[in-house]
C-alpha positions in Angstrom: -135.5 -119.0 100.3 -134.5 -116.2 98.0 -131.6 -113.9 98.0 -131.4 -110.6 99.9 -130.4 -107.4 98.1 -128.5 -104.7 100.1 -128.5 -101.1 98.9 -126.2 -98.4 100.3 -127.6 -95.2 98.8 -125.5 -92.1 98.4 -125.9 -88.9 96.6 -124.1 -90.0 93.4 -124.0 -93.8 93.5 -125.9 -96.6 95.2 -123.8 -99.4 96.4 -125.2 -102.9 95.7 -124.6 -106.2 97.4 -126.4 -109.5 96.9 -126.5 -112.5 99.3 -126.1 -116.1 98.3 -129.3 -118.2 98.3 -128.4 -119.6 101.8 -128.2 -116.0 103.1 -124.8 -116.6 104.7 -122.6 -114.3 102.6 -122.9 -111.1 100.7 -121.2 -110.2 97.4 -120.6 -106.8 95.8 -122.3 -105.9 92.6 -121.6 -102.9 90.4 -122.9 -99.7 92.0 -125.9 -98.0 90.4 -126.0 -94.3 89.5 -128.4 -92.3 91.6 -130.6 -90.8 88.8 -134.0 -91.2 87.3 -133.3 -94.8 86.4 -132.3 -96.0 89.9 -135.7 -97.3 90.9 -136.1 -99.2 87.6 -132.6 -100.7 87.9 -133.4 -102.0 91.4 -136.7 -103.4 90.3 -135.0 -105.2 87.4 -132.2 -106.5 89.7 -134.8 -107.9 92.1 -136.6 -109.7 89.3 -133.4 -111.1 87.6 -131.7 -112.3 90.8 -134.7 -113.9 92.6 -134.6 -111.4 95.4 -137.3 -111.8 98.0 -136.0 -109.2 100.5 -134.4 -105.8 100.2 -132.4 -104.0 102.8 -131.6 -100.3 102.5 -128.8 -98.8 104.5 -129.9 -96.0 106.7 -127.1 -93.5 107.4 -127.2 -92.0 110.9 -124.8 -89.7 112.6 -122.4 -91.4 115.1 -124.8 -90.2 117.9 -127.7 -91.9 116.1 -129.4 -88.7 114.8 -130.9 -88.4 111.4 -129.2 -86.4 108.7 -129.9 -85.2 105.2 -128.5 -88.5 103.9 -130.9 -90.3 106.2 -133.8 -88.5 104.5 -132.6 -89.5 101.1 -132.3 -93.2 102.1 -135.7 -93.1 103.7 -137.2 -91.7 100.5 -135.6 -94.4 98.4 -136.9 -97.1 100.9 -140.4 -95.6 100.7 -140.4 -95.7 96.9 -139.1 -99.2 96.9 -141.8 -100.4 99.3 -144.4 -99.1 96.9 -142.7 -100.4 93.7 -141.7 -103.9 95.0 -144.7 -104.9 97.0 -145.1 -107.7 98.2 -141.3 -107.9 98.5 -140.4 -106.6 101.9 -138.0 -103.6 102.2 -136.2 -103.1 105.5 -133.9 -100.3 106.8 -130.5 -101.2 108.4 -128.2 -98.9 110.3 -125.1 -98.4 108.2 -122.9 -96.3 110.5 -119.2 -96.8 109.9 -119.8 -99.3 107.0 -117.7 -97.1 104.6 -114.8 -97.0 107.1 -115.0 -100.8 107.4 -115.1 -101.2 103.7 -112.1 -98.9 103.2 -110.1 -101.0 105.7 -111.1 -104.2 103.9 -110.2 -102.8 100.5 -106.9 -101.5 101.8 -106.1 -104.8 103.4 -106.8 -106.5 100.1 -104.1 -104.3 98.5 -106.4 -101.8 96.7 -104.9 -98.3 96.5 -107.1 -95.3 97.4 -107.6 -94.4 93.8 -108.9 -97.9 93.0 -111.2 -97.9 96.0 -113.4 -95.1 94.7 -115.0 -97.3 92.1 -115.6 -100.1 94.7 -116.3 -98.4 98.0 -120.0 -98.0 97.7 -120.7 -101.7 97.0 -118.1 -102.7 99.5 -120.0 -100.7 102.1 -123.2 -102.4 100.9 -121.6 -105.8 101.6 -120.6 -104.7 105.1 -124.2 -103.5 105.8 -125.8 -106.6 104.3 -123.5 -109.0 106.1 -124.5 -107.2 109.4 -128.1 -107.6 108.5 -127.7 -111.3 107.6 -125.8 -112.0 110.8 -128.5 -110.4 113.0 -131.1 -112.6 111.3 -129.1 -115.7 112.3 -128.7 -114.7 115.9 
């Protein structure tokens, strides 16, 4: 069984998390810039890390409605489906992952200023862990 790649797309950065090969834990990776190279960087990461499943965080409002950010995440997922076939690409609700990530980083002693560089991938870890736990249920 290969690893699972979790992506938490934003407007500037895309948080990245990678599961272990047993698919029990998720680990943060350096966030990727959201630019013309994003798709290529994800494709390269999938090939280098033996990824056989990709999960894209889908930001919804607290009420469950779609937003402008949802449309951006859906577009990234659509592009990944085409670029990574036959590797499956799934969407995962990511509501409140950033809040959970901020709490985790604060609890680990990281000050707010330090969190900026880590928050996107920390949120990707929260989202990917939720996905992995649902798969084991």
